[in-house]
PLY file of the C-alpha trace (Angstrom):
ply
format ascii 1.0
element vertex 165
property float x
property float y
property float z
element edge 164
property int vertex1
property int vertex2
end_header
70.26 43.65 18.78
72.83 40.68 17.72
72.65 40.28 21.63
69.15 39.47 21.27
67.83 37.14 18.56
71.37 35.15 19.54
69.26 34.29 23.17
65.64 33.94 20.91
68.31 31.32 18.85
69.93 29.49 22.13
66.26 29.70 24.06
64.85 27.44 20.60
67.47 25.27 20.79
67.53 24.58 24.71
63.06 24.51 24.04
63.89 22.22 21.49
66.59 20.21 23.97
63.62 19.93 26.23
61.82 18.62 23.76
63.96 15.73 22.86
64.68 14.82 26.68
61.07 14.44 27.00
60.84 12.81 24.09
64.12 10.34 24.11
64.33 10.07 28.40
60.72 10.21 29.54
59.04 8.80 26.46
56.67 10.71 26.08
55.71 10.67 22.15
55.11 13.46 20.07
51.92 14.24 17.98
51.56 16.03 15.28
50.86 19.34 16.63
54.24 18.79 18.53
55.54 18.12 15.72
54.62 21.46 13.92
55.91 22.96 17.25
59.12 21.57 16.72
59.17 22.97 13.46
58.15 26.36 14.41
60.76 26.46 16.63
63.08 25.05 14.10
62.79 28.33 11.49
62.44 30.78 14.62
66.19 29.15 15.75
67.48 29.49 12.00
65.81 32.82 11.62
67.35 34.30 14.62
71.33 32.56 13.71
70.63 34.77 10.50
69.62 37.66 12.19
72.21 37.25 14.14
74.69 36.43 11.80
73.97 39.43 9.84
72.40 42.29 11.13
74.38 45.50 11.84
73.12 47.99 14.03
71.28 50.51 11.64
69.26 50.00 8.70
65.99 47.87 7.77
67.28 44.30 8.91
66.64 44.31 12.78
63.05 45.49 11.85
63.00 42.75 9.17
64.55 39.81 11.36
61.82 40.88 13.91
59.22 40.73 12.54
59.70 37.43 10.88
60.56 35.98 13.64
57.21 37.75 16.02
55.54 36.12 13.02
56.87 32.88 13.72
56.47 33.64 17.92
52.33 34.55 16.93
52.56 31.52 14.75
53.70 29.61 17.61
51.25 30.57 20.27
48.01 29.88 17.86
49.31 26.19 17.44
49.63 26.21 21.70
46.53 27.29 22.52
45.04 24.91 19.39
46.64 22.38 20.89
45.75 23.14 24.33
42.19 23.77 23.72
42.50 20.45 21.83
43.44 18.59 24.77
40.99 20.63 27.19
37.76 18.64 25.72
36.99 15.86 26.69
37.64 11.85 25.12
34.80 11.28 23.69
34.50 14.65 21.72
35.86 13.10 18.67
38.54 16.05 18.64
41.58 15.76 16.14
45.33 17.31 15.62
43.38 17.87 12.00
42.69 16.51 8.82
45.71 15.67 7.17
48.05 16.71 9.62
50.45 14.10 10.02
50.38 13.91 5.96
50.65 16.44 6.07
54.18 17.41 8.11
55.38 13.94 6.69
55.48 15.83 3.18
57.20 19.02 4.49
59.68 16.36 6.80
60.91 13.76 3.07
61.90 17.35 2.06
64.56 17.85 4.69
67.77 16.28 4.78
67.34 12.48 5.46
68.54 10.29 8.21
67.49 8.82 11.73
67.58 12.43 13.67
64.85 13.97 10.84
62.87 10.88 11.91
63.26 11.19 15.96
62.84 14.92 15.89
59.73 15.61 13.36
58.13 12.24 12.78
54.75 12.01 15.21
53.77 8.81 16.99
50.95 9.69 19.02
47.69 11.00 18.99
47.08 15.17 20.03
44.42 13.58 21.60
44.89 10.11 23.61
45.81 12.09 26.93
49.03 10.34 27.46
51.88 13.43 27.22
51.62 13.87 30.71
54.21 15.81 33.18
53.50 16.12 36.70
50.02 15.56 36.50
49.41 17.93 33.59
49.58 17.28 29.73
52.69 19.37 28.43
50.82 21.19 25.76
48.71 22.62 28.42
52.98 23.77 30.48
54.12 25.29 27.77
51.16 27.43 26.31
53.55 29.97 28.82
56.71 29.95 27.41
55.27 30.45 24.03
52.89 33.33 24.85
56.35 35.07 27.20
58.74 33.82 23.99
56.28 35.96 21.51
56.04 38.53 23.80
59.43 39.04 23.96
59.76 39.11 19.97
57.16 41.42 19.67
59.15 43.70 21.83
62.01 43.14 19.75
59.77 44.60 16.98
58.64 47.07 18.44
61.83 48.02 19.99
63.71 51.71 18.95
67.02 50.63 17.03
68.62 53.57 17.44
69.43 53.25 21.23
0 1
1 2
2 3
3 4
4 5
5 6
6 7
7 8
8 9
9 10
10 11
11 12
12 13
13 14
14 15
15 16
16 17
17 18
18 19
19 20
20 21
21 22
22 23
23 24
24 25
25 26
26 27
27 28
28 29
29 30
30 31
31 32
32 33
33 34
34 35
35 36
36 37
37 38
38 39
39 40
40 41
41 42
42 43
43 44
44 45
45 46
46 47
47 48
48 49
49 50
50 51
51 52
52 53
53 54
54 55
55 56
56 57
57 58
58 59
59 60
60 61
61 62
62 63
63 64
64 65
65 66
66 67
67 68
68 69
69 70
70 71
71 72
72 73
73 74
74 75
75 76
76 77
77 78
78 79
79 80
80 81
81 82
82 83
83 84
84 85
85 86
86 87
87 88
88 89
89 90
90 91
91 92
92 93
93 94
94 95
95 96
96 97
97 98
98 99
99 100
100 101
101 102
102 103
103 104
104 105
105 106
106 107
107 108
108 109
109 110
110 111
111 112
112 113
113 114
114 115
115 116
116 117
117 118
118 119
119 120
120 121
121 122
122 123
123 124
124 125
125 126
126 127
127 128
128 129
129 130
130 131
131 132
132 133
133 134
134 135
135 136
136 137
137 138
138 139
139 140
140 141
141 142
142 143
143 144
144 145
145 146
146 147
147 148
148 149
149 150
150 151
151 152
152 153
153 154
154 155
155 156
156 157
157 158
158 159
159 160
160 161
161 162
162 163
163 164
């Protein structure tokens, strides 16, 4: 089981690295929903690392960690679906990230260890509906939806997997 949890940890780190690449190298500014996705991925990565370290082959722990990870995976899909719907709306529709989302995220960031990287990773600097975050002519939110779905399906598979193998 540990190998699966470690694979989830590495995958989340790769996704966070890709987000930083898009932000720092390709200059695609993150919106509040992008930052929320990063926070969810960070939590999934932390849980997967804890599961890797503390899981035994038997007992209830593998199922417990799998449940927490699956809930995180479903949350990431939910945010990604909402973000995909949001960017598909006409620009003059008045759709937004959500009332006060940026303020709520800023309050969460205040509790994190402060530093330059915290500001880079978890501060949003763009609107969810400005349409500027495209890669290959497609919105990044639309490109990431299948990745989050695959991650969630894998985490659900872990939840329902037999652990006595």
